[in-house]
All heavy atoms as a GROMACS GRO file, in nm:
protein
  595
    1MET      N    1   0.942   0.209  -3.083
    1MET     CA    2   0.895   0.072  -3.096
    1MET      C    3   0.744   0.063  -3.073
    1MET      O    4   0.696   0.122  -2.976
    1MET     CB    5   0.973  -0.016  -3.006
    1MET     CG    6   0.940  -0.161  -3.014
    1MET     SD    7   1.038  -0.256  -2.905
    1MET     CE    8   0.945  -0.404  -2.916
    2ILE      N    9   0.678   0.001  -3.153
    2ILE     CA   10   0.519  -0.026  -3.142
    2ILE      C   11   0.499  -0.170  -3.130
    2ILE      O   12   0.544  -0.242  -3.221
    2ILE     CB   13   0.454   0.038  -3.257
    2ILE    CG1   14   0.480   0.180  -3.261
    2ILE    CG2   15   0.300   0.002  -3.251
    2ILE    CD1   16   0.417   0.253  -3.390
    3TRP      N   17   0.434  -0.208  -3.017
    3TRP     CA   18   0.393  -0.352  -3.010
    3TRP      C   19   0.284  -0.379  -3.108
    3TRP      O   20   0.190  -0.297  -3.123
    3TRP     CB   21   0.346  -0.383  -2.867
    3TRP     CG   22   0.447  -0.382  -2.762
    3TRP    CD1   23   0.453  -0.290  -2.665
    3TRP    CD2   24   0.546  -0.471  -2.744
    3TRP    NE1   25   0.565  -0.311  -2.590
    3TRP    CE2   26   0.630  -0.434  -2.637
    3TRP    CE3   27   0.588  -0.589  -2.815
    3TRP    CZ2   28   0.734  -0.499  -2.591
    3TRP    CZ3   29   0.715  -0.660  -2.773
    3TRP    CH2   30   0.768  -0.611  -2.648
    4PRO      N   31   0.290  -0.491  -3.183
    4PRO     CA   32   0.187  -0.520  -3.286
    4PRO      C   33   0.062  -0.580  -3.213
    4PRO      O   34   0.067  -0.618  -3.099
    4PRO     CB   35   0.253  -0.618  -3.376
    4PRO     CG   36   0.350  -0.692  -3.287
    4PRO     CD   37   0.402  -0.588  -3.187
    5ASP      N   38  -0.036  -0.598  -3.285
    5ASP     CA   39  -0.155  -0.672  -3.233
    5ASP      C   40  -0.135  -0.818  -3.245
    5ASP      O   41  -0.097  -0.880  -3.354
    5ASP     CB   42  -0.281  -0.644  -3.322
    5ASP     CG   43  -0.356  -0.521  -3.278
    5ASP    OD1   44  -0.355  -0.495  -3.153
    5ASP    OD2   45  -0.412  -0.444  -3.356
    6VAL      N   46  -0.132  -0.889  -3.133
    6VAL     CA   47  -0.122  -1.031  -3.126
    6VAL      C   48  -0.228  -1.081  -3.020
    6VAL      O   49  -0.204  -1.119  -2.902
    6VAL     CB   50   0.018  -1.083  -3.082
    6VAL    CG1   51   0.032  -1.239  -3.089
    6VAL    CG2   52   0.127  -1.004  -3.150
    7PRO      N   53  -0.356  -1.064  -3.062
    7PRO     CA   54  -0.473  -1.091  -2.966
    7PRO      C   55  -0.464  -1.220  -2.895
    7PRO      O   56  -0.506  -1.232  -2.783
    7PRO     CB   57  -0.594  -1.064  -3.042
    7PRO     CG   58  -0.550  -1.018  -3.182
    7PRO     CD   59  -0.400  -1.031  -3.192
    8ASP      N   60  -0.428  -1.331  -2.966
    8ASP     CA   61  -0.422  -1.457  -2.905
    8ASP      C   62  -0.322  -1.469  -2.793
    8ASP      O   63  -0.325  -1.562  -2.711
    8ASP     CB   64  -0.403  -1.572  -3.015
    8ASP     CG   65  -0.265  -1.560  -3.084
    8ASP    OD1   66  -0.232  -1.443  -3.120
    8ASP    OD2   67  -0.198  -1.656  -3.105
    9ARG      N   68  -0.233  -1.374  -2.782
    9ARG     CA   69  -0.135  -1.373  -2.675
    9ARG      C   70  -0.164  -1.259  -2.576
    9ARG      O   71  -0.079  -1.242  -2.484
    9ARG     CB   72   0.006  -1.352  -2.733
    9ARG     CG   73   0.058  -1.457  -2.825
    9ARG     CD   74   0.085  -1.593  -2.754
    9ARG     NE   75   0.203  -1.577  -2.674
    9ARG     CZ   76   0.327  -1.609  -2.701
    9ARG    NH1   77   0.357  -1.651  -2.823
    9ARG    NH2   78   0.426  -1.597  -2.617
   10GLY      N   79  -0.267  -1.188  -2.594
   10GLY     CA   80  -0.306  -1.085  -2.508
   10GLY      C   81  -0.222  -0.954  -2.522
   10GLY      O   82  -0.200  -0.882  -2.429
   11ILE      N   83  -0.166  -0.944  -2.635
   11ILE     CA   84  -0.082  -0.826  -2.677
   11ILE      C   85  -0.153  -0.741  -2.775
   11ILE      O   86  -0.201  -0.792  -2.878
   11ILE     CB   87   0.056  -0.875  -2.740
   11ILE    CG1   88   0.131  -0.958  -2.634
   11ILE    CG2   89   0.141  -0.750  -2.779
   11ILE    CD1   90   0.250  -1.028  -2.686
   12TYR      N   91  -0.166  -0.612  -2.740
   12TYR     CA   92  -0.237  -0.518  -2.833
   12TYR      C   93  -0.157  -0.401  -2.875
   12TYR      O   94  -0.064  -0.359  -2.805
   12TYR     CB   95  -0.359  -0.479  -2.769
   12TYR     CG   96  -0.454  -0.595  -2.733
   12TYR    CD1   97  -0.448  -0.662  -2.611
   12TYR    CD2   98  -0.531  -0.650  -2.833
   12TYR    CE1   99  -0.525  -0.769  -2.577
   12TYR    CE2  100  -0.612  -0.769  -2.808
   12TYR     CZ  101  -0.603  -0.818  -2.686
   12TYR     OH  102  -0.681  -0.941  -2.654
   13ARG      N  103  -0.175  -0.361  -3.004
   13ARG     CA  104  -0.092  -0.249  -3.063
   13ARG      C  105  -0.091  -0.126  -2.966
   13ARG      O  106  -0.196  -0.075  -2.917
   13ARG     CB  107  -0.158  -0.204  -3.184
   13ARG     CG  108  -0.084  -0.090  -3.261
   13ARG     CD  109  -0.147  -0.064  -3.387
   13ARG     NE  110  -0.090   0.047  -3.455
   13ARG     CZ  111   0.019   0.039  -3.521
   13ARG    NH1  112   0.084  -0.069  -3.551
   13ARG    NH2  113   0.077   0.155  -3.580
   14GLU      N  114   0.030  -0.087  -2.930
   14GLU     CA  115   0.052   0.035  -2.852
   14GLU      C  116   0.192   0.072  -2.864
   14GLU      O  117   0.286   0.002  -2.888
   14GLU     CB  118   0.024   0.004  -2.698
   14GLU     CG  119   0.118  -0.107  -2.637
   14GLU     CD  120   0.081  -0.135  -2.491
   14GLU    OE1  121   0.085  -0.040  -2.419
   14GLU    OE2  122   0.051  -0.248  -2.467
   15ALA      N  123   0.214   0.213  -2.842
   15ALA     CA  124   0.352   0.264  -2.877
   15ALA      C  125   0.419   0.326  -2.746
   15ALA      O  126   0.529   0.356  -2.752
   15ALA     CB  127   0.334   0.369  -2.982
   16ASN      N  128   0.339   0.339  -2.646
   16ASN     CA  129   0.401   0.406  -2.531
   16ASN      C  130   0.467   0.327  -2.426
   16ASN      O  131   0.536   0.384  -2.336
   16ASN     CB  132   0.284   0.486  -2.456
   16ASN     CG  133   0.225   0.591  -2.552
   16ASN    OD1  134   0.294   0.649  -2.632
   16ASN    ND2  135   0.096   0.615  -2.538
   17ASN      N  136   0.452   0.199  -2.420
   17ASN     CA  137   0.510   0.113  -2.315
   17ASN      C  138   0.616   0.008  -2.349
   17ASN      O  139   0.616  -0.088  -2.302
   17ASN     CB  140   0.384   0.040  -2.252
   17ASN     CG  141   0.293   0.130  -2.195
   17ASN    OD1  142   0.329   0.232  -2.125
   17ASN    ND2  143   0.164   0.117  -2.216
   18ALA      N  144   0.699   0.049  -2.450
   18ALA     CA  145   0.792  -0.050  -2.501
   18ALA      C  146   0.935   0.021  -2.510
   18ALA      O  147   0.945   0.135  -2.546
   18ALA     CB  148   0.751  -0.099  -2.625
   19ARG      N  149   1.030  -0.073  -2.474
   19ARG     CA  150   1.171  -0.030  -2.502
   19ARG      C  151   1.256  -0.162  -2.501
   19ARG      O  152   1.232  -0.249  -2.423
   19ARG     CB  153   1.224   0.064  -2.402
   19ARG     CG  154   1.360   0.135  -2.430
   19ARG     CD  155   1.398   0.221  -2.332
   19ARG     NE  156   1.470   0.158  -2.229
   19ARG     CZ  157   1.480   0.193  -2.093
   19ARG    NH1  158   1.396   0.297  -2.062
   19ARG    NH2  159   1.536   0.125  -2.008
   20VAL      N  160   1.350  -0.167  -2.592
   20VAL     CA  161   1.440  -0.283  -2.592
   20VAL      C  162   1.582  -0.229  -2.586
   20VAL      O  163   1.625  -0.136  -2.650
   20VAL     CB  164   1.429  -0.363  -2.730
   20VAL    CG1  165   1.524  -0.472  -2.742
   20VAL    CG2  166   1.282  -0.417  -2.742
   21SER      N  167   1.670  -0.300  -2.502
   21SER     CA  168   1.803  -0.268  -2.485
   21SER      C  169   1.893  -0.380  -2.528
   21SER      O  170   1.860  -0.503  -2.495
   21SER     CB  171   1.839  -0.230  -2.343
   21SER     OG  172   1.764  -0.125  -2.293
   22LEU      N  173   1.993  -0.368  -2.599
   22LEU     CA  174   2.089  -0.473  -2.635
   22LEU      C  175   2.221  -0.444  -2.560
   22LEU      O  176   2.278  -0.340  -2.580
   22LEU     CB  177   2.110  -0.472  -2.788
   22LEU     CG  178   2.208  -0.568  -2.841
   22LEU    CD1  179   2.168  -0.708  -2.807
   22LEU    CD2  180   2.219  -0.560  -2.994
   23LEU      N  181   2.262  -0.545  -2.488
   23LEU     CA  182   2.384  -0.529  -2.402
   23LEU      C  183   2.485  -0.617  -2.463
   23LEU      O  184   2.464  -0.741  -2.466
   23LEU     CB  185   2.359  -0.559  -2.258
   23LEU     CG  186   2.246  -0.484  -2.193
   23LEU    CD1  187   2.214  -0.540  -2.047
   23LEU    CD2  188   2.268  -0.334  -2.190
   24PHE      N  189   2.596  -0.569  -2.508
   24PHE     CA  190   2.710  -0.644  -2.562
   24PHE      C  191   2.808  -0.682  -2.449
   24PHE      O  192   2.861  -0.592  -2.379
   24PHE     CB  193   2.787  -0.568  -2.663
   24PHE     CG  194   2.697  -0.543  -2.787
   24PHE    CD1  195   2.640  -0.421  -2.810
   24PHE    CD2  196   2.685  -0.640  -2.881
   24PHE    CE1  197   2.559  -0.393  -2.916
   24PHE    CE2  198   2.609  -0.621  -2.994
   24PHE     CZ  199   2.544  -0.498  -3.013
   25ASN      N  200   2.832  -0.819  -2.432
   25ASN     CA  201   2.925  -0.863  -2.327
   25ASN      C  202   2.890  -0.822  -2.188
   25ASN      O  203   2.974  -0.798  -2.112
   25ASN     CB  204   3.065  -0.835  -2.364
   25ASN     CG  205   3.102  -0.886  -2.500
   25ASN    OD1  206   3.117  -0.814  -2.599
   25ASN    ND2  207   3.128  -1.017  -2.511
   26CYS      N  208   2.759  -0.811  -2.165
   26CYS     CA  209   2.716  -0.770  -2.025
   26CYS      C  210   2.582  -0.827  -2.003
   26CYS      O  211   2.498  -0.848  -2.094
   26CYS     CB  212   2.722  -0.614  -2.028
   26CYS     SG  213   2.708  -0.556  -1.862
   27ARG      N  214   2.550  -0.842  -1.883
   27ARG     CA  215   2.411  -0.891  -1.842
   27ARG      C  216   2.319  -0.790  -1.776
   27ARG      O  217   2.200  -0.808  -1.772
   27ARG     CB  218   2.429  -1.002  -1.736
   27ARG     CG  219   2.494  -1.129  -1.793
   27ARG     CD  220   2.406  -1.239  -1.800
   27ARG     NE  221   2.477  -1.369  -1.831
   27ARG     CZ  222   2.504  -1.412  -1.951
   27ARG    NH1  223   2.436  -1.362  -2.055
   27ARG    NH2  224   2.567  -1.522  -1.968
   28THR      N  225   2.372  -0.673  -1.732
   28THR     CA  226   2.283  -0.573  -1.667
   28THR      C  227   2.306  -0.437  -1.726
   28THR      O  228   2.413  -0.404  -1.783
   28THR     CB  229   2.324  -0.569  -1.518
   28THR    OG1  230   2.455  -0.526  -1.502
   28THR    CG2  231   2.307  -0.699  -1.452
   29GLN      N  232   2.204  -0.352  -1.713
   29GLN     CA  233   2.216  -0.224  -1.763
   29GLN      C  234   2.308  -0.137  -1.689
   29GLN      O  235   2.367  -0.043  -1.747
   29GLN     CB  236   2.082  -0.146  -1.756
   29GLN     CG  237   1.986  -0.189  -1.871
   29GLN     CD  238   1.867  -0.100  -1.873
   29GLN    OE1  239   1.785  -0.106  -1.784
   29GLN    NE2  240   1.853  -0.020  -1.974
   30GLY      N  241   2.347  -0.175  -1.576
   30GLY     CA  242   2.447  -0.104  -1.502
   30GLY      C  243   2.590  -0.144  -1.539
   30GLY      O  244   2.686  -0.084  -1.490
   31LEU      N  245   2.598  -0.230  -1.636
   31LEU     CA  246   2.730  -0.280  -1.695
   31LEU      C  247   2.820  -0.339  -1.587
   31LEU      O  248   2.939  -0.329  -1.606
   31LEU     CB  249   2.800  -0.158  -1.774
   31LEU     CG  250   2.706  -0.089  -1.873
   31LEU    CD1  251   2.790   0.032  -1.943
   31LEU    CD2  252   2.664  -0.182  -1.980
   32ASP      N  253   2.767  -0.398  -1.486
   32ASP     CA  254   2.844  -0.442  -1.378
   32ASP      C  255   2.863  -0.602  -1.370
   32ASP      O  256   2.930  -0.660  -1.293
   32ASP     CB  257   2.798  -0.401  -1.242
   32ASP     CG  258   2.644  -0.437  -1.227
   32ASP    OD1  259   2.585  -0.485  -1.321
   32ASP    OD2  260   2.591  -0.411  -1.119
   33GLU      N  261   2.792  -0.669  -1.469
   33GLU     CA  262   2.809  -0.813  -1.482
   33GLU      C  263   2.847  -0.856  -1.622
   33GLU      O  264   2.775  -0.872  -1.713
   33GLU     CB  265   2.676  -0.881  -1.450
   33GLU     CG  266   2.684  -1.030  -1.433
   33GLU     CD  267   2.554  -1.092  -1.391
   33GLU    OE1  268   2.468  -1.030  -1.326
   33GLU    OE2  269   2.528  -1.211  -1.427
   34ARG      N  270   2.985  -0.869  -1.640
   34ARG     CA  271   3.046  -0.904  -1.766
   34ARG      C  272   3.005  -1.046  -1.807
   34ARG      O  273   2.984  -1.128  -1.723
   34ARG     CB  274   3.192  -0.884  -1.770
   34ARG     CG  275   3.244  -0.746  -1.719
   34ARG     CD  276   3.288  -0.662  -1.830
   34ARG     NE  277   3.364  -0.727  -1.929
   34ARG     CZ  278   3.344  -0.687  -2.057
   34ARG    NH1  279   3.255  -0.610  -2.103
   34ARG    NH2  280   3.418  -0.748  -2.152
   35SER      N  281   2.998  -1.061  -1.939
   35SER     CA  282   2.974  -1.202  -1.994
   35SER      C  283   3.041  -1.219  -2.130
   35SER      O  284   3.088  -1.122  -2.189
   35SER     CB  285   2.816  -1.219  -2.005
   35SER     OG  286   2.778  -1.138  -2.113
   36ASP      N  287   3.041  -1.336  -2.177
   36ASP     CA  288   3.101  -1.365  -2.312
   36ASP      C  289   2.995  -1.366  -2.426
   36ASP      O  290   3.027  -1.397  -2.542
   36ASP     CB  291   3.172  -1.500  -2.311
   36ASP     CG  292   3.289  -1.494  -2.217
   36ASP    OD1  293   3.354  -1.394  -2.209
   36ASP    OD2  294   3.330  -1.612  -2.167
   37ASP      N  295   2.875  -1.333  -2.391
   37ASP     CA  296   2.768  -1.323  -2.494
   37ASP      C  297   2.691  -1.193  -2.483
   37ASP      O  298   2.739  -1.100  -2.417
   37ASP     CB  299   2.673  -1.446  -2.485
   37ASP     CG  300   2.615  -1.458  -2.333
   37ASP    OD1  301   2.628  -1.366  -2.261
   37ASP    OD2  302   2.546  -1.565  -2.311
   38HIS      N  303   2.577  -1.189  -2.539
   38HIS     CA  304   2.499  -1.066  -2.547
   38HIS      C  305   2.360  -1.087  -2.484
   38HIS      O  306   2.306  -1.194  -2.477
   38HIS     CB  307   2.485  -1.011  -2.686
   38HIS     CG  308   2.616  -1.005  -2.765
   38HIS    ND1  309   2.726  -0.939  -2.712
   38HIS    CD2  310   2.652  -1.071  -2.879
   38HIS    CE1  311   2.828  -0.960  -2.805
   38HIS    NE2  312   2.781  -1.041  -2.898
   39THR      N  313   2.302  -0.984  -2.430
   39THR     CA  314   2.178  -0.991  -2.358
   39THR      C  315   2.075  -0.889  -2.421
   39THR      O  316   2.124  -0.771  -2.451
   39THR     CB  317   2.191  -0.955  -2.205
   39THR    OG1  318   2.281  -1.059  -2.157
   39THR    CG2  319   2.055  -0.964  -2.132
   40VAL      N  320   1.962  -0.926  -2.441
   40VAL     CA  321   1.856  -0.835  -2.485
   40VAL      C  322   1.754  -0.814  -2.367
   40VAL      O  323   1.705  -0.914  -2.321
   40VAL     CB  324   1.776  -0.886  -2.614
   40VAL    CG1  325   1.670  -0.787  -2.652
   40VAL    CG2  326   1.876  -0.905  -2.732
   41LEU      N  327   1.737  -0.690  -2.327
   41LEU     CA  328   1.641  -0.661  -2.228
   41LEU      C  329   1.510  -0.597  -2.289
   41LEU      O  330   1.525  -0.504  -2.373
   41LEU     CB  331   1.705  -0.565  -2.123
   41LEU     CG  332   1.826  -0.603  -2.050
   41LEU    CD1  333   1.864  -0.501  -1.961
   41LEU    CD2  334   1.800  -0.730  -1.965
   42VAL      N  335   1.399  -0.656  -2.252
   42VAL     CA  336   1.278  -0.600  -2.313
   42VAL      C  337   1.207  -0.530  -2.193
   42VAL      O  338   1.187  -0.588  -2.090
   42VAL     CB  339   1.183  -0.720  -2.352
   42VAL    CG1  340   1.043  -0.657  -2.397
   42VAL    CG2  341   1.245  -0.799  -2.466
   43HIS      N  342   1.179  -0.400  -2.213
   43HIS     CA  343   1.120  -0.312  -2.117
   43HIS      C  344   0.970  -0.292  -2.148
   43HIS      O  345   0.940  -0.241  -2.262
   43HIS     CB  346   1.194  -0.181  -2.106
   43HIS     CG  347   1.340  -0.194  -2.092
   43HIS    ND1  348   1.397  -0.202  -1.964
   43HIS    CD2  349   1.432  -0.205  -2.182
   43HIS    CE1  350   1.527  -0.209  -1.979
   43HIS    NE2  351   1.552  -0.208  -2.113
   44VAL      N  352   0.888  -0.326  -2.066
   44VAL     CA  353   0.740  -0.304  -2.081
   44VAL      C  354   0.700  -0.215  -1.956
   44VAL      O  355   0.706  -0.258  -1.853
   44VAL     CB  356   0.653  -0.432  -2.084
   44VAL    CG1  357   0.516  -0.398  -2.094
   44VAL    CG2  358   0.703  -0.525  -2.193
   45LEU      N  359   0.689  -0.087  -1.994
   45LEU     CA  360   0.664   0.010  -1.883
   45LEU      C  361   0.512   0.025  -1.852
   45LEU      O  362   0.434   0.071  -1.916
   45LEU     CB  363   0.720   0.147  -1.930
   45LEU     CG  364   0.855   0.141  -1.992
   45LEU    CD1  365   0.896   0.271  -2.054
   45LEU    CD2  366   0.959   0.100  -1.892
   46ARG      N  367   0.479  -0.025  -1.733
   46ARG     CA  368   0.341  -0.024  -1.686
   46ARG      C  369   0.333   0.022  -1.538
   46ARG      O  370   0.426  -0.007  -1.459
   46ARG     CB  371   0.279  -0.162  -1.697
   46ARG     CG  372   0.289  -0.227  -1.826
   46ARG     CD  373   0.150  -0.269  -1.867
   46ARG     NE  374   0.157  -0.331  -1.993
   46ARG     CZ  375   0.093  -0.284  -2.103
   46ARG    NH1  376   0.027  -0.165  -2.095
   46ARG    NH2  377   0.102  -0.350  -2.212
   47ALA      N  378   0.234   0.098  -1.503
   47ALA     CA  379   0.210   0.134  -1.361
   47ALA      C  380   0.166   0.018  -1.285
   47ALA      O  381   0.207   0.009  -1.167
   47ALA     CB  382   0.103   0.240  -1.364
   48ASN      N  383   0.092  -0.072  -1.341
   48ASN     CA  384   0.050  -0.197  -1.263
   48ASN      C  385   0.104  -0.320  -1.328
   48ASN      O  386   0.129  -0.322  -1.457
   48ASN     CB  387  -0.104  -0.206  -1.261
   48ASN     CG  388  -0.168  -0.221  -1.400
   48ASN    OD1  389  -0.105  -0.179  -1.494
   48ASN    ND2  390  -0.279  -0.276  -1.414
   49ARG      N  391   0.138  -0.423  -1.250
   49ARG     CA  392   0.198  -0.550  -1.310
   49ARG      C  393   0.075  -0.641  -1.327
   49ARG      O  394   0.022  -0.695  -1.237
   49ARG     CB  395   0.290  -0.603  -1.209
   49ARG     CG  396   0.415  -0.510  -1.190
   49ARG     CD  397   0.525  -0.568  -1.114
   49ARG     NE  398   0.560  -0.710  -1.162
   49ARG     CZ  399   0.652  -0.736  -1.247
   49ARG    NH1  400   0.721  -0.645  -1.325
   49ARG    NH2  401   0.674  -0.865  -1.273
   50ASP      N  402   0.054  -0.655  -1.454
   50ASP     CA  403  -0.064  -0.738  -1.496
   50ASP      C  404  -0.021  -0.865  -1.570
   50ASP      O  405  -0.110  -0.931  -1.630
   50ASP     CB  406  -0.163  -0.655  -1.579
   50ASP     CG  407  -0.103  -0.602  -1.706
   50ASP    OD1  408   0.015  -0.631  -1.736
   50ASP    OD2  409  -0.174  -0.539  -1.787
   51GLY      N  410   0.095  -0.897  -1.573
   51GLY     CA  411   0.149  -1.015  -1.638
   51GLY      C  412   0.187  -0.988  -1.788
   51GLY      O  413   0.238  -1.077  -1.858
   52SER      N  414   0.157  -0.870  -1.840
   52SER     CA  415   0.182  -0.837  -1.982
   52SER      C  416   0.337  -0.833  -2.002
   52SER      O  417   0.378  -0.853  -2.117
   52SER     CB  418   0.118  -0.714  -2.016
   52SER     OG  419   0.166  -0.603  -1.946
   53GLU      N  420   0.414  -0.806  -1.902
   53GLU     CA  421   0.558  -0.798  -1.922
   53GLU      C  422   0.610  -0.938  -1.973
   53GLU      O  423   0.687  -0.931  -2.070
   53GLU     CB  424   0.636  -0.768  -1.787
   53GLU     CG  425   0.580  -0.637  -1.728
   53GLU     CD  426   0.457  -0.649  -1.638
   53GLU    OE1  427   0.404  -0.755  -1.629
   53GLU    OE2  428   0.417  -0.537  -1.583
   54GLU      N  429   0.569  -1.040  -1.913
   54GLU     CA  430   0.614  -1.170  -1.950
   54GLU      C  431   0.558  -1.212  -2.088
   54GLU      O  432   0.628  -1.270  -2.173
   54GLU     CB  433   0.573  -1.282  -1.843
   54GLU     CG  434   0.642  -1.264  -1.715
   54GLU     CD  435   0.575  -1.166  -1.616
   54GLU    OE1  436   0.481  -1.098  -1.667
   54GLU    OE2  437   0.633  -1.156  -1.509
   55ARG      N  438   0.433  -1.174  -2.114
   55ARG     CA  439   0.373  -1.209  -2.247
   55ARG      C  440   0.452  -1.131  -2.360
   55ARG      O  441   0.488  -1.192  -2.460
   55ARG     CB  442   0.230  -1.162  -2.252
   55ARG     CG  443   0.132  -1.248  -2.176
   55ARG     CD  444  -0.012  -1.220  -2.210
   55ARG     NE  445  -0.046  -1.083  -2.195
   55ARG     CZ  446  -0.105  -1.030  -2.087
   55ARG    NH1  447  -0.112  -1.100  -1.972
   55ARG    NH2  448  -0.132  -0.903  -2.079
   56HIS      N  449   0.480  -1.010  -2.338
   56HIS     CA  450   0.555  -0.931  -2.443
   56HIS      C  451   0.694  -0.987  -2.466
   56HIS      O  452   0.741  -1.010  -2.572
   56HIS     CB  453   0.567  -0.784  -2.404
   56HIS     CG  454   0.432  -0.705  -2.421
   56HIS    ND1  455   0.331  -0.726  -2.336
   56HIS    CD2  456   0.392  -0.614  -2.503
   56HIS    CE1  457   0.228  -0.648  -2.369
   56HIS    NE2  458   0.274  -0.584  -2.477
   57ALA      N  459   0.764  -1.013  -2.352
   57ALA     CA  460   0.908  -1.056  -2.365
   57ALA      C  461   0.908  -1.195  -2.430
   57ALA      O  462   0.989  -1.222  -2.518
   57ALA     CB  463   0.973  -1.066  -2.231
   58SER      N  464   0.821  -1.285  -2.398
   58SER     CA  465   0.819  -1.423  -2.450
   58SER      C  466   0.781  -1.418  -2.604
   58SER      O  467   0.847  -1.484  -2.677
   58SER     CB  468   0.712  -1.510  -2.380
   58SER     OG  469   0.748  -1.531  -2.251
   59TRP      N  470   0.683  -1.334  -2.632
   59TRP     CA  471   0.653  -1.329  -2.778
   59TRP      C  472   0.766  -1.274  -2.858
   59TRP      O  473   0.798  -1.322  -2.965
   59TRP     CB  474   0.530  -1.238  -2.798
   59TRP     CG  475   0.491  -1.215  -2.937
   59TRP    CD1  476   0.421  -1.295  -3.016
   59TRP    CD2  477   0.535  -1.106  -3.024
   59TRP    NE1  478   0.416  -1.242  -3.138
   59TRP    CE2  479   0.484  -1.132  -3.148
   59TRP    CE3  480   0.613  -0.987  -3.003
   59TRP    CZ2  481   0.501  -1.039  -3.253
   59TRP    CZ3  482   0.630  -0.906  -3.108
   59TRP    CH2  483   0.586  -0.928  -3.227
   60LEU      N  484   0.830  -1.170  -2.807
   60LEU     CA  485   0.946  -1.114  -2.883
   60LEU      C  486   1.061  -1.207  -2.896
   60LEU      O  487   1.115  -1.225  -3.010
   60LEU     CB  488   0.995  -0.979  -2.809
   60LEU     CG  489   1.100  -0.905  -2.881
   60LEU    CD1  490   1.045  -0.858  -3.025
   60LEU    CD2  491   1.139  -0.782  -2.808
   61ALA      N  492   1.086  -1.284  -2.790
   61ALA     CA  493   1.194  -1.389  -2.799
   61ALA      C  494   1.160  -1.493  -2.907
   61ALA      O  495   1.245  -1.537  -2.977
   61ALA     CB  496   1.221  -1.448  -2.662
   62GLU      N  497   1.037  -1.531  -2.904
   62GLU     CA  498   0.993  -1.637  -2.997
   62GLU      C  499   1.013  -1.595  -3.147
   62GLU      O  500   1.031  -1.684  -3.235
   62GLU     CB  501   0.854  -1.681  -2.974
   62GLU     CG  502   0.834  -1.761  -2.848
   62GLU     CD  503   0.693  -1.782  -2.811
   62GLU    OE1  504   0.602  -1.754  -2.896
   62GLU    OE2  505   0.668  -1.814  -2.703
   63GLN      N  506   1.000  -1.470  -3.177
   63GLN     CA  507   1.015  -1.415  -3.308
   63GLN      C  508   1.153  -1.440  -3.372
   63GLN      O  509   1.179  -1.448  -3.485
   63GLN     CB  510   0.983  -1.264  -3.319
   63GLN     CG  511   0.851  -1.229  -3.272
   63GLN     CD  512   0.734  -1.318  -3.326
   63GLN    OE1  513   0.714  -1.327  -3.454
   63GLN    NE2  514   0.673  -1.396  -3.245
   64ILE      N  515   1.245  -1.458  -3.285
   64ILE     CA  516   1.390  -1.482  -3.334
   64ILE      C  517   1.433  -1.631  -3.287
   64ILE      O  518   1.554  -1.660  -3.286
   64ILE     CB  519   1.490  -1.384  -3.288
   64ILE    CG1  520   1.495  -1.371  -3.138
   64ILE    CG2  521   1.447  -1.248  -3.351
   64ILE    CD1  522   1.605  -1.289  -3.088
   65GLY      N  523   1.340  -1.715  -3.249
   65GLY     CA  524   1.378  -1.856  -3.215
   65GLY      C  525   1.446  -1.861  -3.075
   65GLY      O  526   1.508  -1.959  -3.056
   66GLN      N  527   1.414  -1.773  -2.988
   66GLN     CA  528   1.475  -1.779  -2.856
   66GLN      C  529   1.373  -1.788  -2.744
   66GLN      O  530   1.252  -1.793  -2.775
   66GLN     CB  531   1.562  -1.652  -2.834
   66GLN     CG  532   1.679  -1.644  -2.933
   66GLN     CD  533   1.782  -1.754  -2.918
   66GLN    OE1  534   1.824  -1.788  -2.811
   66GLN    NE2  535   1.823  -1.814  -3.034
   67PHE      N  536   1.412  -1.776  -2.630
   67PHE     CA  537   1.321  -1.776  -2.510
   67PHE      C  538   1.372  -1.683  -2.400
   67PHE      O  539   1.489  -1.649  -2.406
   67PHE     CB  540   1.307  -1.921  -2.463
   67PHE     CG  541   1.435  -1.993  -2.427
   67PHE    CD1  542   1.491  -1.986  -2.314
   67PHE    CD2  543   1.501  -2.056  -2.527
   67PHE    CE1  544   1.607  -2.047  -2.279
   67PHE    CE2  545   1.619  -2.121  -2.498
   67PHE     CZ  546   1.675  -2.114  -2.374
   68VAL      N  547   1.284  -1.652  -2.309
   68VAL     CA  548   1.325  -1.569  -2.193
   68VAL      C  549   1.408  -1.650  -2.101
   68VAL      O  550   1.381  -1.765  -2.057
   68VAL     CB  551   1.198  -1.513  -2.126
   68VAL    CG1  552   1.234  -1.435  -2.002
   68VAL    CG2  553   1.119  -1.434  -2.218
   69ILE      N  554   1.516  -1.588  -2.055
   69ILE     CA  555   1.609  -1.668  -1.968
   69ILE      C  556   1.609  -1.622  -1.822
   69ILE      O  557   1.674  -1.682  -1.738
   69ILE     CB  558   1.753  -1.668  -2.025
   69ILE    CG1  559   1.810  -1.523  -2.025
   69ILE    CG2  560   1.761  -1.738  -2.159
   69ILE    CD1  561   1.961  -1.510  -2.057
   70GLY      N  562   1.552  -1.505  -1.803
   70GLY     CA  563   1.552  -1.462  -1.658
   70GLY      C  564   1.414  -1.411  -1.617
   70GLY      O  565   1.326  -1.388  -1.698
   71PRO      N  566   1.402  -1.385  -1.487
   71PRO     CA  567   1.268  -1.343  -1.440
   71PRO      C  568   1.252  -1.195  -1.466
   71PRO      O  569   1.346  -1.119  -1.494
   71PRO     CB  570   1.289  -1.376  -1.287
   71PRO     CG  571   1.439  -1.350  -1.262
   71PRO     CD  572   1.503  -1.406  -1.389
   72PRO      N  573   1.124  -1.151  -1.455
   72PRO     CA  574   1.098  -1.006  -1.460
   72PRO      C  575   1.171  -0.933  -1.354
   72PRO      O  576   1.187  -0.980  -1.240
   72PRO     CB  577   0.951  -1.000  -1.452
   72PRO     CG  578   0.897  -1.131  -1.457
   72PRO     CD  579   1.002  -1.223  -1.424
   73GLN      N  580   1.206  -0.813  -1.385
   73GLN     CA  581   1.282  -0.734  -1.285
   73GLN      C  582   1.189  -0.608  -1.263
   73GLN      O  583   1.137  -0.548  -1.364
   73GLN     CB  584   1.415  -0.682  -1.326
   73GLN     CG  585   1.506  -0.806  -1.348
   73GLN     CD  586   1.645  -0.765  -1.394
   73GLN    OE1  587   1.675  -0.638  -1.399
   73GLN    NE2  588   1.725  -0.853  -1.438
   74VAL      N  589   1.184  -0.558  -1.144
   74VAL     CA  590   1.102  -0.439  -1.119
   74VAL      C  591   1.182  -0.319  -1.108
   74VAL      O  592   1.296  -0.320  -1.072
   74VAL     CB  593   1.018  -0.462  -0.982
   74VAL    CG1  594   0.938  -0.337  -0.944
   74VAL    CG2  595   0.946  -0.574  -0.981
   0.00000   0.00000   0.00000
């Protein structure tokens, strides 16, 4: 996955710091919280927390008409 350039949102093209997980009928990657819907987790891998995690996740959710429903996890 490569993040595109979205300079007005502070997002710049890069390929090394992204991963998306789709969880069916579950809320956590540990598969320990069952649900009746699906969850998409956006992973922005950074050594320092500079706020880009929230920018990337929010932008990605907006592309499909959705929004971020949970806080960032470390």
